[in-house]
N, CA, C and O of each residue as an XYZ file, in Angstrom:
888
protein
N       7.657    -11.266      9.959
C       7.626     -9.691      8.949
C       6.524    -10.572      8.521
O       6.358    -11.659      7.969
N       5.284     -8.789      9.459
C       3.924     -9.079      8.417
C       3.722     -7.724      7.091
O       3.848     -6.499      7.055
N       3.512     -8.337      6.557
C       2.774     -7.732      5.570
C       0.801     -7.261      5.376
O      -0.010     -8.074      4.931
N       0.483     -6.071      5.750
C      -1.152     -5.610      5.796
C      -1.042     -5.355      4.233
O      -0.013     -4.908      3.726
N      -2.029     -5.631      3.604
C      -2.676     -5.871      2.231
C      -4.417     -5.187      2.532
O      -5.396     -5.805      2.949
N      -4.307     -3.744      2.147
C      -5.647     -3.393      1.875
C      -6.588     -3.691      0.991
O      -6.493     -3.705     -0.236
N      -7.547     -3.941      1.697
C      -8.770     -4.976      1.150
C     -10.248     -4.098      0.805
O     -10.957     -3.711      1.734
N     -10.590     -3.853     -0.572
C     -11.612     -3.952     -0.471
C     -12.611     -4.437     -1.475
O     -12.302     -4.480     -2.666
N     -13.825     -4.814     -1.041
C     -14.611     -6.695     -1.162
C     -14.964     -6.245     -2.552
O     -14.973     -7.224     -3.298
N     -15.248     -5.166     -3.157
C     -15.343     -4.908     -4.358
C     -14.201     -5.220     -5.868
O     -14.457     -5.473     -7.045
N     -12.625     -5.009     -4.942
C     -11.539     -5.421     -5.877
C     -11.023     -7.188     -4.755
O      -9.915     -7.490     -4.313
N     -11.985     -7.745     -4.676
C     -11.172     -8.881     -3.935
C     -10.379     -9.838     -4.454
O      -9.689    -10.737     -3.974
N     -10.732     -9.290     -5.988
C      -9.590    -10.105     -7.075
C      -8.236     -9.727     -6.953
O      -7.161    -10.308     -7.101
N      -8.631     -8.472     -6.608
C      -7.161     -8.078     -7.245
C      -6.322     -8.246     -5.734
O      -5.183     -8.707     -5.811
N      -6.899     -7.853     -4.252
C      -6.482     -8.928     -3.421
C      -6.072    -10.456     -3.369
O      -5.218    -10.474     -2.483
N      -6.149    -11.130     -3.616
C      -6.122    -12.362     -3.752
C      -4.781    -12.445     -4.653
O      -3.874    -13.039     -4.070
N      -4.404    -11.897     -6.172
C      -3.493    -11.568     -6.956
C      -2.358    -11.163     -6.216
O      -1.337    -11.847     -6.153
N      -2.524     -9.916     -5.575
C      -1.662     -9.607     -4.736
C      -0.564    -10.360     -3.976
O       0.656    -10.339     -4.142
N      -1.573    -11.253     -2.807
C      -1.090    -12.524     -2.483
C      -0.150    -13.451     -2.721
O       0.877    -13.901     -2.214
N      -0.994    -13.617     -3.871
C      -0.197    -15.048     -4.614
C       0.712    -14.491     -4.964
O       1.482    -15.450     -4.999
N       1.593    -13.240     -5.433
C       2.376    -12.430     -6.371
C       3.735    -12.569     -5.219
O       4.890    -12.880     -5.508
N       3.277    -12.290     -4.075
C       4.125    -12.066     -2.955
C       4.419    -13.496     -2.492
O       5.517    -13.826     -2.042
N       3.462    -14.258     -2.616
C       3.786    -15.509     -1.645
C       4.703    -16.252     -2.880
O       5.688    -16.938     -2.611
N       4.279    -16.037     -4.127
C       5.087    -16.683     -5.166
C       6.353    -16.516     -6.035
O       6.790    -17.219     -6.946
N       6.953    -15.020     -5.306
C       7.795    -14.894     -5.701
C       9.273    -14.790     -4.288
O      10.448    -14.441     -4.405
N       8.526    -15.241     -3.146
C       9.446    -15.135     -1.716
C      10.415    -16.559     -1.832
O      10.010    -17.705     -2.031
N      11.815    -16.098     -1.641
C      12.284    -17.722     -1.156
C      11.904    -18.628     -0.179
O      11.857    -19.858     -0.207
N      11.474    -17.323      1.232
C      11.410    -18.075      2.222
C       9.930    -17.641      2.671
O       9.896    -16.693      3.456
N       8.632    -18.233      2.260
C       7.020    -17.830      2.683
C       7.172    -17.716      3.720
O       7.105    -16.535      4.061
N       7.424    -18.604      4.743
C       7.480    -18.998      5.794
C       7.796    -18.177      7.154
O       7.504    -18.469      8.314
N       8.772    -16.598      6.427
C       9.210    -16.139      6.738
C       8.302    -14.869      7.343
O       8.585    -14.154      8.304
N       6.802    -14.797      6.245
C       5.828    -13.893      6.286
C       4.777    -13.955      6.407
O       4.432    -15.135      6.338
N       3.596    -13.002      6.640
C       2.431    -13.568      7.237
C       1.417    -12.227      6.279
O       1.702    -11.032      6.358
N       0.420    -12.693      5.553
C       0.172    -11.336      4.748
C      -1.430    -11.865      5.736
O      -2.058    -12.886      6.016
N      -1.485    -10.013      6.014
C      -2.791     -9.822      6.517
C      -3.798     -8.833      6.043
O      -3.497     -7.681      5.731
N      -5.312     -9.447      5.988
C      -6.311     -8.330      5.040
C      -6.602     -7.175      5.940
O      -7.007     -7.198      7.102
N      -6.289     -6.071      5.104
C      -6.956     -4.545      6.448
C      -8.230     -4.780      5.709
O      -8.061     -4.771      4.490
N      -9.451     -4.987      6.097
C     -10.822     -5.442      5.767
C     -11.243     -4.007      6.709
O     -11.045     -4.104      7.920
N     -11.714     -2.921      6.272
C     -11.985     -2.026      7.102
C     -13.813     -2.550      7.901
O     -14.396     -1.758      8.643
N     -14.153     -3.329      7.703
C     -15.266     -3.540      8.549
C     -14.940     -4.744      9.864
O     -15.774     -4.834     10.765
N     -13.812     -5.545      9.885
C     -13.371     -6.154     11.015
C     -12.539     -5.601     11.689
O     -11.690     -6.197     12.352
N     -12.702     -4.061     11.593
C     -11.717     -3.188     12.147
C     -12.496     -2.543     12.696
O     -12.139     -2.144     13.805
N     -13.839     -2.152     12.230
C     -14.841     -1.693     13.339
C     -15.384     -2.070     13.941
O     -15.970     -1.388     14.782
N     -15.532     -3.652     13.843
C     -15.794     -4.693     14.849
C     -15.169     -4.864     15.735
O     -15.606     -4.539     16.839
N     -14.012     -5.393     15.609
C     -12.947     -4.831     16.503
C     -12.520     -3.861     17.367
O     -11.446     -3.939     17.965
N     -13.621     -2.559     17.519
C     -13.520     -1.448     17.678
C     -11.793     -0.144     17.713
O     -11.578      0.843     18.416
N     -11.203     -0.602     16.959
C      -9.961     -0.310     16.219
C     -10.353      0.841     15.739
O      -9.928      1.820     16.353
N     -11.128      1.067     14.702
C     -11.464      1.811     13.728
C     -12.415      2.453     13.733
O     -13.335      1.678     13.993
N     -12.968      3.888     13.543
C     -14.629      4.082     14.222
C     -14.526      5.110     13.382
O     -15.732      5.354     13.397
N     -14.128      5.857     12.715
C     -13.776      6.789     12.069
C     -15.558      7.540     11.030
O     -16.114      6.730     10.288
N     -16.064      8.730     11.126
C     -16.646      8.262      9.914
C     -16.550      7.692      9.039
O     -15.498      7.070      8.900
N     -18.005      7.566      7.571
C     -17.201      7.495      6.239
C     -16.437      8.674      5.816
O     -17.138      9.604      6.215
N     -15.527      9.118      5.306
C     -15.241      9.984      4.213
C     -15.917      9.983      2.442
O     -15.982      9.011      1.689
N     -16.363     11.460      2.157
C     -16.579     11.132      0.619
C     -15.215     11.084     -0.022
O     -14.914     10.403     -1.002
N     -14.200     12.129      0.856
C     -13.189     12.180     -0.503
C     -12.355     10.712     -0.453
O     -11.441     10.723     -1.278
N     -12.458      9.238      0.442
C     -11.799      8.396      0.544
C     -12.156      7.437     -0.595
O     -13.341      7.129     -0.729
N     -11.511      7.088     -1.178
C     -11.430      6.061     -2.904
C     -11.347      5.391     -2.522
O     -11.846      4.828     -3.496
N     -11.029      4.067     -1.420
C     -11.018      2.846     -1.031
C     -11.215      2.882      0.613
O     -10.841      3.751      1.401
N     -11.872      1.742      0.847
C     -12.362      1.732      2.393
C     -10.952      1.399      3.162
O     -11.049      1.013      4.327
N      -9.694      1.522      2.604
C      -8.283      0.911      3.441
C      -7.421      2.689      3.240
O      -6.273      2.951      3.599
N      -7.993      3.245      2.857
C      -7.604      4.893      2.715
C      -6.808      5.606      3.362
O      -5.945      6.362      2.916
N      -7.239      5.250      5.061
C      -6.978      5.626      6.610
C      -6.588      4.365      7.307
O      -5.684      4.272      8.137
N      -7.664      3.029      6.721
C      -6.967      2.199      7.973
C      -5.324      1.532      8.230
O      -4.758      0.858      9.090
N      -4.873      2.394      6.483
C      -3.509      1.544      6.342
C      -2.419      2.227      7.581
O      -1.377      1.824      8.098
N      -2.883      2.905      7.666
C      -2.123      3.685      9.574
C      -1.781      3.736     10.582
O      -0.965      4.363     11.259
N      -3.075      2.374     10.759
C      -3.152      1.788     11.694
C      -2.161      0.352     11.502
O      -2.464     -0.471     12.366
N      -1.294     -0.030     10.775
C      -0.518     -1.295     11.069
C       0.467     -0.824     11.778
O       1.116     -1.858     11.936
N       0.825     -0.318     12.112
C       2.130      0.159     13.483
C       1.148     -0.577     14.423
O       1.338     -1.761     14.700
N      -0.021      0.197     14.970
C      -0.748     -0.757     16.291
C      -1.120     -1.918     15.932
O      -1.152     -2.790     16.801
N      -1.477     -2.226     14.643
C      -1.585     -3.992     14.413
C      -0.488     -4.496     14.303
O      -0.670     -5.641     13.890
N       0.512     -4.310     14.429
C       1.759     -5.297     15.017
C       2.671     -4.736     16.019
O       3.893     -4.757     16.167
N       1.285     -4.021     16.920
C       1.874     -4.497     18.461
C       3.130     -3.325     18.419
O       4.147     -3.633     19.040
N       3.115     -2.175     17.813
C       4.480     -1.212     17.607
C       5.570     -2.161     17.719
O       6.330     -1.708     18.575
N       5.897     -2.968     17.387
C       7.228     -3.840     17.179
C       7.475     -4.346     15.826
O       6.506     -4.517     15.086
N       9.116     -4.702     15.264
C       9.537     -4.661     14.561
C       9.146     -3.615     13.322
O       8.788     -2.439     13.252
N       9.400     -4.644     12.428
C       8.954     -3.783     10.777
C       7.880     -4.760     10.577
O       7.581     -5.782     11.195
N       7.284     -4.069      9.359
C       5.810     -4.111      8.733
C       5.711     -3.351      7.257
O       5.856     -2.130      7.184
N       5.491     -4.051      6.264
C       5.033     -3.945      4.797
C       3.364     -3.285      5.232
O       2.655     -3.695      6.150
N       3.116     -2.403      4.462
C       1.834     -1.927      3.968
C       1.911     -1.774      2.648
O       2.685     -0.945      2.170
N       0.869     -2.794      1.637
C       0.727     -2.481      0.577
C      -0.824     -1.606     -0.106
O      -1.650     -1.467      0.796
N      -1.144     -1.225     -1.017
C      -2.750     -1.609     -1.239
C      -2.977     -2.661     -2.446
O      -2.114     -2.952     -3.274
N      -3.978     -3.057     -2.411
C      -4.320     -4.390     -3.000
C      -4.089     -4.238     -4.468
O      -4.166     -5.298     -5.089
N      -3.755     -2.884     -5.354
C      -3.369     -2.740     -6.480
C      -2.385     -3.355     -7.195
O      -2.453     -3.677     -8.381
N      -1.161     -3.563     -6.203
C       0.056     -4.312     -6.046
C       0.344     -5.378     -7.163
O      -0.737     -5.368     -7.752
N       0.992     -6.132     -7.705
C       1.060     -7.297     -8.123
C       3.100     -7.042     -7.756
O       3.899     -6.148     -8.034
N       3.219     -8.642     -6.876
C       4.927     -8.463     -6.878
C       5.684     -9.466     -7.890
O       5.229    -10.537     -8.293
N       7.020     -8.860     -8.240
C       7.522     -9.606     -8.983
C       8.765     -9.619     -8.515
O       9.679    -10.001     -9.245
N       9.049     -9.109     -6.930
C      10.549     -9.733     -6.945
C      10.115    -10.175     -5.444
O       9.001    -10.074     -4.931
N      11.251    -10.667     -4.917
C      11.117    -10.879     -3.520
C      11.209    -10.102     -2.813
O      11.974     -9.137     -2.832
N      10.169    -10.495     -1.800
C       9.549     -9.463     -0.441
C      11.091     -9.021      0.370
O      11.577     -7.922      0.635
N      11.563    -10.414      0.604
C      12.724    -10.479      1.417
C      13.353     -9.260      1.241
O      13.555     -8.453      2.149
N      13.806     -9.055     -0.436
C      14.495     -8.152     -0.958
C      14.275     -6.348     -0.205
O      15.193     -5.545     -0.041
N      12.935     -6.147      0.103
C      12.409     -5.270      0.496
C      12.814     -4.993      2.308
O      13.274     -4.075      2.987
N      12.370     -6.259      2.506
C      13.210     -5.935      4.054
C      14.301     -5.745      4.486
O      14.465     -5.482      5.678
N      15.535     -5.853      3.427
C      16.435     -6.141      3.156
C      16.866     -4.758      3.539
O      17.706     -4.682      4.436
N      16.327     -3.426      2.884
C      16.270     -1.983      2.472
C      15.946     -1.622      3.981
O      16.715     -0.761      4.406
N      15.137     -1.997      4.771
C      15.382     -1.072      6.261
C      16.312     -0.327      6.858
O      17.406     -0.823      7.126
N      15.922      1.379      7.245
C      16.789      1.528      8.148
C      16.242      2.171      9.693
O      15.750      3.224     10.099
N      16.546      1.195     10.109
C      16.351      1.677     11.483
C      16.828      2.830     11.896
O      17.161      2.688     13.073
N      17.100      4.268     11.403
C      17.404      5.408     11.823
C      15.339      6.324     11.272
O      14.650      7.033     12.006
N      15.090      5.969     10.149
C      13.464      6.138      9.750
C      12.401      5.663     10.265
O      12.447      4.649     10.962
N      11.675      6.077     10.103
C      10.055      5.779     10.819
C       9.350      5.204     10.137
O       8.579      4.342     10.559
N       9.486      5.675      8.486
C       8.675      4.735      7.148
C       9.121      5.528      6.083
O       9.278      6.719      5.816
N       9.300      4.179      5.461
C       9.867      4.202      4.107
C       9.088      3.973      2.762
O       8.067      3.290      2.682
N       9.536      4.458      1.984
C       8.462      4.820      0.852
C       9.578      5.094     -0.630
O      10.797      4.965     -0.745
N       8.480      5.527     -1.636
C       9.066      5.470     -2.914
C       8.210      7.110     -2.909
O       7.017      7.412     -2.868
N       9.555      7.968     -2.976
C       8.914      9.446     -3.197
C       8.725      9.573     -4.334
O       9.621     10.158     -4.942
N       7.409      9.062     -5.207
C       7.300      9.676     -5.970
C       6.466     11.169     -6.648
O       5.299     11.410     -6.341
N       7.245     12.050     -7.560
C       7.037     13.242     -7.998
C       6.364     12.929     -9.552
O       7.013     12.514    -10.512
N       4.551     13.308     -9.544
C       4.062     12.654    -10.601
C       3.024     13.367    -10.336
O       2.835     13.648     -9.153
N       2.081     13.848    -11.348
C       0.449     14.643    -11.478
C      -0.249     13.090    -11.946
O       0.296     12.424    -12.826
N      -1.545     12.600    -11.226
C      -1.984     11.793    -11.944
C      -2.497     12.171    -13.442
O      -2.624     13.389    -13.563
N      -2.841     11.390    -14.678
C      -3.343     11.314    -15.843
C      -4.583     11.569    -16.223
O      -4.936     12.098    -17.277
N      -5.637     10.955    -14.830
C      -6.688     11.156    -15.547
C      -7.392     11.398    -14.212
O      -6.781     11.019    -13.212
N      -9.050     12.196    -13.985
C      -9.797     13.027    -12.619
C     -10.139     11.412    -11.991
O     -10.214     11.293    -10.768
N     -10.313     10.357    -12.758
C     -10.656      9.351    -12.025
C     -10.057      8.185    -12.029
O      -9.386      7.775    -12.976
N     -10.273      7.528    -10.900
C      -9.255      6.171    -10.993
C     -10.160      5.147    -10.471
O     -11.360      5.297    -10.240
N      -9.346      3.918    -10.281
C     -10.377      2.689     -9.988
C     -11.770      2.221     -9.928
O     -11.977      2.078     -8.723
N     -12.812      1.911    -10.552
C     -13.915      1.875    -11.045
C     -14.644      3.136    -10.374
O     -15.390      3.193     -9.397
N     -13.944      4.582    -11.642
C     -14.628      5.601    -11.687
C     -14.642      6.548    -10.478
O     -15.288      7.584    -10.323
N     -13.689      5.880     -9.585
C     -13.563      7.060     -8.168
C     -12.909      7.845     -8.618
O     -12.256      7.741     -9.656
N     -13.041      9.541     -7.294
C     -12.649     10.682     -7.744
C     -10.991     10.219     -7.756
O     -10.563      9.442     -6.903
N     -10.128     10.787     -8.819
C      -8.295     10.337     -8.774
C      -8.036     11.725     -7.976
O      -7.681     12.588     -8.778
N      -8.105     12.215     -6.619
C      -7.946     13.681     -5.581
C      -6.612     13.768     -5.826
O      -6.250     12.634     -6.137
N      -5.375     14.775     -5.859
C      -4.350     15.323     -6.088
C      -4.283     16.154     -4.654
O      -4.992     16.989     -4.093
N      -2.690     15.271     -4.290
C      -3.053     16.516     -3.397
C      -1.025     16.088     -2.882
O      -0.516     15.235     -3.608
N      -0.257     16.579     -1.939
C       1.717     16.393     -2.375
C       1.586     15.087     -1.388
O       0.802     14.762     -0.495
N       2.605     14.573     -1.922
C       3.597     13.609     -1.811
C       2.526     12.419     -2.273
O       2.711     11.415     -1.585
N       1.311     12.232     -3.382
C       0.191     11.617     -3.360
C       1.042     10.038     -3.726
O       2.048     10.027     -4.436
N       0.546      8.971     -3.215
C       1.089      8.089     -3.822
C       2.048      7.339     -3.026
O       2.304      6.136     -3.096
N       2.786      8.665     -1.878
C       3.758      8.083     -1.083
C       3.360      7.052      0.241
O       4.094      6.773      1.189
N       2.538      6.777      0.094
C       1.368      5.436      1.204
C       1.109      4.601      0.709
O       0.771      3.650      1.414
N       1.103      4.454     -0.501
C       0.603      3.634     -1.082
C       1.926      1.823     -0.472
O       1.579      0.861      0.213
N       2.627      1.963     -0.795
C       4.033      1.409     -0.007
C       4.690      2.141      0.917
O       5.463      3.079      0.723
N       4.154      1.405      2.464
C       4.945      1.944      3.389
C       5.760      0.859      4.011
O       4.940      0.048      4.440
N       7.766      0.169      4.444
C       7.860      0.049      5.059
C       8.093      0.418      6.620
O       9.100      1.032      6.971
N       6.994     -0.041      7.625
C       6.970      0.620      9.268
C       7.823      0.209      9.810
O       8.112     -0.984      9.903
N       8.405      1.150     10.284
C       9.965      0.808     11.148
C       8.631      0.559     12.637
O       7.874      1.522     12.511
N       8.368      0.093     13.297
C       6.912      0.022     14.393
C       7.513      0.647     15.187
O       6.967      1.735     15.367
N       8.269      0.526     15.694
C       9.269      0.864     16.938
C       9.479      2.086     17.412
O       9.516      2.466     18.582
N       9.664      2.899     16.041
C       9.848      3.826     16.067
C       9.222      5.378     17.061
O       8.276      6.020     16.604
N       9.612      5.620     17.830
C       9.144      6.961     18.526
C       7.694      7.128     17.899
O       6.609      6.883     18.425
N       8.100      7.827     16.065
C       7.071      8.249     15.585
C       6.108      7.675     15.096
O       5.146      8.439     15.025
N       5.860      6.452     14.634
C       5.003      5.199     14.501
C       4.451      4.976     16.016
O       3.450      4.270     16.146
N       4.875      5.373     16.813
C       3.910      4.976     18.015
C       2.801      6.061     18.164
O       1.667      6.062     18.643
N       3.638      7.031     17.524
C       2.497      8.230     17.905
C       1.032      7.917     17.084
O      -0.003      8.556     17.273
N       1.145      7.103     16.397
C      -0.027      6.245     15.351
C      -0.827      5.289     16.199
O      -0.777      4.076     15.993
N      -1.558      5.820     17.141
C      -2.813      5.195     18.051
C      -3.943      5.039     17.391
O      -3.966      5.516     16.256
N      -4.557      4.692     17.646
C      -5.685      4.311     16.975
C      -7.196      5.723     17.508
O      -8.223      5.862     16.844
N      -6.973      6.272     18.377
C      -6.963      7.308     18.837
C      -6.569      8.380     17.435
O      -7.314      9.031     16.703
N      -5.311      8.248     17.451
C      -5.081      9.877     16.273
C      -5.663      9.617     14.862
O      -6.335     10.451     14.254
N      -5.261      8.060     14.272
C      -5.933      8.066     13.032
C      -7.408      7.890     13.113
O      -7.998      7.836     12.033
N      -8.015      7.804     14.064
C      -9.547      8.049     13.936
C      -9.977      9.019     13.473
O     -10.943      9.113     12.715
N      -8.683     10.607     14.254
C      -9.224     11.676     14.218
C      -8.035     12.742     13.294
O      -8.464     13.785     12.801
N      -6.857     12.437     13.168
C      -6.209     13.102     12.626
C      -6.744     13.348     11.297
O      -7.611     12.586     10.871
N      -6.224     14.577     10.405
C      -6.959     15.312      9.496
C      -6.510     13.737      8.109
O      -5.565     13.081      8.549
N      -6.801     13.432      7.333
C      -6.673     12.650      6.560
C      -4.946     13.301      5.484
O      -3.792     12.890      5.603
N      -5.395     14.183      4.722
C      -4.138     14.635      4.492
C      -2.862     14.722      5.193
O      -1.803     14.395      4.657
N      -2.954     15.170      6.411
C      -2.262     15.355      7.310
C      -1.642     13.464      7.281
O      -0.417     13.339      7.301
N      -2.109     12.739      7.256
C      -1.703     11.587      7.087
C      -1.102     10.941      6.049
O      -0.205     10.112      6.206
N      -1.557     11.281      4.977
C      -1.413     10.690      3.957
C       0.226     11.385      3.354
O       1.126     11.081      2.571
N      -0.102     12.369      4.215
C       1.761     13.142      4.142
C       2.507     12.954      4.944
O       3.603     13.508      5.030
N       1.988     12.006      5.803
C       3.036     12.178      6.496
C       3.663     12.953      7.571
O       4.825     13.080      7.958
N       2.500     13.444      7.942
C       3.060     14.945      8.408
C       2.999     14.298     10.204
O       3.099     15.113     11.121
N       2.840     12.892     10.478
C       2.917     12.393     11.506
C       4.402     12.320     12.282
O       4.555     12.046     13.472
N       4.923     12.474     11.806
C       7.162     12.309     11.554
C       7.471     13.745     10.944
O       6.780     14.457     10.215
N       8.428     13.888     11.350
C       9.909     14.944     10.962
C      10.310     14.176      9.372
O      10.728     13.030      9.206
N      10.013     15.266      8.280
C      10.894     14.628      7.003
C      11.893     14.200      7.445
O      11.963     12.986      7.255
N      13.123     14.796      8.197
C      14.186     13.672      8.027
C      13.847     12.188      8.880
O      14.608     11.324      9.314
N      12.767     12.282      8.897
C      12.475     10.629      9.354
C      11.442      9.658      8.256
O      10.969      8.556      8.534
N      11.339     10.085      7.526
C      11.126      9.524      5.925
C      11.933      8.823      5.122
O      12.438      9.634      4.346
N      12.445      7.397      4.828
C      13.246      7.050      4.037
C      13.072      6.868      3.145
O      11.864      6.645      3.225
N      13.406      6.703      1.753
C      13.346      6.715      0.645
C      13.805      5.248      0.220
O      14.685      4.522      0.683
N      12.687      5.026     -1.066
C      12.923      3.216     -1.312
C      13.134      3.649     -3.260
O      12.730      4.641     -3.865
N      13.936      2.407     -3.786
C      13.936      2.273     -4.947
C      12.534      2.486     -5.472
O      11.607      2.115     -4.753
N      12.128      3.347     -7.286
C      11.445      3.749     -7.456
C      10.640      2.212     -7.844
O       9.423      2.030     -7.887
N      11.555      1.364     -8.061
C      11.222     -0.514     -8.674
C      10.061     -1.086     -7.739
O       9.101     -1.593     -8.320
N      10.058     -1.054     -6.443
C       9.204     -1.194     -5.628
C       7.879     -0.459     -5.563
O       6.918     -0.972     -4.991
N       7.824      0.480     -6.017
C       6.366      1.210     -5.976
C       6.069      1.825     -7.603
O       5.668      2.937     -7.944
N       6.420      0.688     -8.385
C       6.662      1.248     -9.904
C       4.826      1.546    -10.469
O       4.063      0.607    -10.699
N       4.597      2.388    -10.543
C       3.329      3.575    -11.743
C       2.963      2.923    -12.591
O       4.027      2.932    -13.210
N       2.068      2.081    -13.433
C       1.889      1.135    -14.178
C       1.539      2.304    -15.070
O       0.474      2.872    -14.827
N       2.429      2.830    -16.263
C       1.683      3.796    -17.022
C       2.647      4.866    -16.988
O       2.826      5.321    -18.118
N       3.417      5.499    -15.983
C       3.699      6.300    -15.410
C       5.537      6.600    -15.857
O       6.235      7.523    -16.276
N       5.694      5.069    -15.414
C       7.493      5.195    -15.556
C       8.192      4.595    -16.666
O       7.696      3.614    -17.220
N       9.195      5.037    -17.016
C       9.771      3.755    -18.266
C       9.494      3.098    -18.486
O       9.922      2.929    -17.344
N       9.166      2.384    -18.789
C       9.703      0.557    -19.031
C      10.988      0.252    -19.665
O      11.185     -0.864    -20.145
N      11.724      1.021    -19.691
C      13.330      0.058    -19.396
C      13.147     -0.595    -17.816
O      13.344     -1.768    -17.499
N      12.682      0.598    -16.875
C      12.903      0.149    -15.578
C      12.063     -1.267    -14.942
O      10.970     -1.253    -14.377
N      12.841     -2.337    -15.193
C      12.218     -3.204    -14.017
C      11.900     -2.971    -13.080
O      12.718     -2.690    -12.205
N      10.563     -2.985    -12.848
C       9.795     -3.265    -11.383
C       9.845     -4.385    -10.517
O       9.814     -5.467    -11.103
N       9.907     -4.416     -9.414
C       9.879     -5.285     -8.270
C       8.376     -5.619     -7.871
O       7.629     -6.564     -7.620
N       8.415     -4.270     -7.973
C       6.356     -4.268     -7.588
C       5.562     -3.423     -8.573
O       5.796     -2.222     -8.435
N       4.764     -3.694     -9.447
C       3.963     -2.974     -9.854
C       2.437     -3.053     -9.212
O       1.666     -3.958     -8.894
N       2.425     -1.431     -9.195
C       1.564     -0.155     -8.812
C       0.431      0.067     -9.967
O       0.709      0.980    -10.744
N      -0.890     -0.663    -10.228
C      -1.901     -0.556    -10.369
C      -2.567      0.694    -10.575
O      -3.416      0.553    -11.455
N      -2.517      2.298     -9.954
C      -3.177      2.935     -9.606
C      -4.029      3.570    -10.348
O      -4.876      3.985     -9.556
N      -4.385      3.981    -11.680
C      -5.525      3.896    -12.215
C      -6.524      3.215    -12.622
O      -7.634      3.539    -13.042
N      -5.812      1.842    -12.386
C      -7.338      0.417    -12.792
C      -6.480     -0.312    -13.186
O      -5.651     -0.059    -14.060
N      -6.655     -1.710    -12.307
C      -6.037     -2.762    -13.043
C      -6.727     -3.664    -13.882
O      -7.943     -3.514    -14.007
N      -6.190     -4.510    -14.433
C      -6.362     -5.686    -15.224
C      -7.576     -6.057    -15.077
O      -8.095     -6.268    -16.173
N      -8.706     -6.342    -13.648
C      -9.616     -6.465    -13.895
C     -10.929     -5.862    -13.897
O     -12.069     -6.227    -13.611
N     -10.532     -5.114    -14.197
C     -11.217     -3.679    -14.598
C     -11.839     -3.669    -15.870
O     -11.227     -4.301    -16.731
N     -12.917     -3.107    -16.227
C     -13.422     -2.863    -17.672
C     -12.619     -1.826    -18.549
O     -13.165     -0.752    -18.802
N     -11.950     -1.966    -18.802
C     -11.184     -0.618    -19.812
C      -9.485     -0.326    -19.441
O      -8.588      0.447    -19.779
N      -9.681     -1.355    -18.625
C      -7.848     -2.154    -18.529
C      -7.247     -2.960    -18.623
O      -6.091     -3.189    -18.268
N      -8.281     -3.733    -19.339
C      -7.816     -5.293    -19.200
C      -6.448     -5.494    -20.190
O      -5.822     -6.510    -20.493
N      -6.336     -4.591    -20.422
C      -4.721     -4.931    -21.979
C      -3.585     -4.115    -22.009
O      -2.859     -3.905    -22.980
N      -3.435     -3.450    -20.312
C      -2.508     -2.546    -20.063
C      -1.123     -2.780    -19.981
O      -0.889     -3.962    -20.231
N      -0.163     -2.160    -19.744
C       0.707     -3.035    -19.216
C       0.676     -4.193    -17.974
O       0.112     -4.046    -16.890
N       1.045     -4.772    -18.195
C       1.971     -5.984    -17.491
C       0.658     -6.796    -16.885
O       0.617     -7.432    -15.831
N      -0.654     -6.546    -18.082
C      -1.745     -6.996    -17.322
C      -1.524     -8.833    -17.418
O      -1.795     -9.685    -16.571
N      -1.020     -8.957    -18.590
C      -0.600    -10.491    -18.924
C      -0.231    -10.990    -17.265
O      -0.990    -11.702    -16.608
N       1.035    -10.475    -16.782
C       1.787    -10.454    -15.912
C       0.870    -11.264    -14.736
O       1.034    -12.434    -14.389
N      -0.165    -10.286    -14.210
C      -1.227    -10.142    -13.619
C      -2.144    -11.062    -13.662
O      -2.529    -11.613    -12.631
N      -2.590    -11.337    -14.780
C      -3.302    -12.664    -14.985
C      -2.690    -14.309    -14.705
O      -3.340    -15.354    -14.723
N      -1.070    -14.095    -14.419
C      -0.525    -15.144    -13.905
C      -0.973    -15.555    -12.586
O      -1.549    -16.566    -12.183
N      -0.600    -14.620    -12.088
C      -0.746    -14.223    -10.718
C      -2.774    -14.611     -9.823
O      -3.139    -14.897     -8.683
N      -3.235    -14.469    -10.661
C      -4.804    -14.625    -10.709
C      -5.118    -15.752     -9.946
O      -4.403    -16.739    -10.121
N      -5.909    -15.813     -9.244
C      -6.513    -17.403     -8.490
C      -7.653    -17.554     -9.520
O      -7.473    -18.398    -10.398
N      -8.904    -16.785     -9.528
C      -9.441    -16.710    -10.973
C      -8.898    -16.772    -12.333
O      -9.474    -16.103    -13.191
N      -8.024    -17.373    -12.615
C      -7.856    -16.896    -14.092
C      -8.141    -18.420    -14.495
O      -8.150    -18.753    -15.680
């Protein structure tokens, strides 16, 4: 079972902590393999060739939709942004897979608090925002087979993020605990995966936000 994690060379410490938290919290580490979604590598292998987009806040804004292709359109795979901290066994997320769905996400309904995020990047707002920050892909589903490199390199970015490549009934829902937006949800909820969507503890000004100490526990450079 493969896990694809968005990678930003400017946020490499976040990527390392994310990977550490996944493997230190699963009882079956040999069941999983983590892959770094590095845009430079994808360009060098000729699977990603889009021109740079000024609206993209991270190098993995659109490369995440290559996951079904990278997984050979077989089985199931998870995608998450690098600013995630996992506190639960990822096996429990895979256990929620629904073969009738093309993709499963936490269907957030929220408005960002700030016009900027993650190292002063513009925080664009659009319908279904943050749904695609964690995706459980049914890579064999016919809708996922539409996510060819040609489509990902040409489709409108907003339509990719709003999952317009599949029908609404093919989008499954995941519990909010698996994409717990730090600073947005009730602290009484026990998160399975924390998403530092506005900025993580590795960034100046975010060092003392909720769960920052937990993140430092998993940071390879602590």
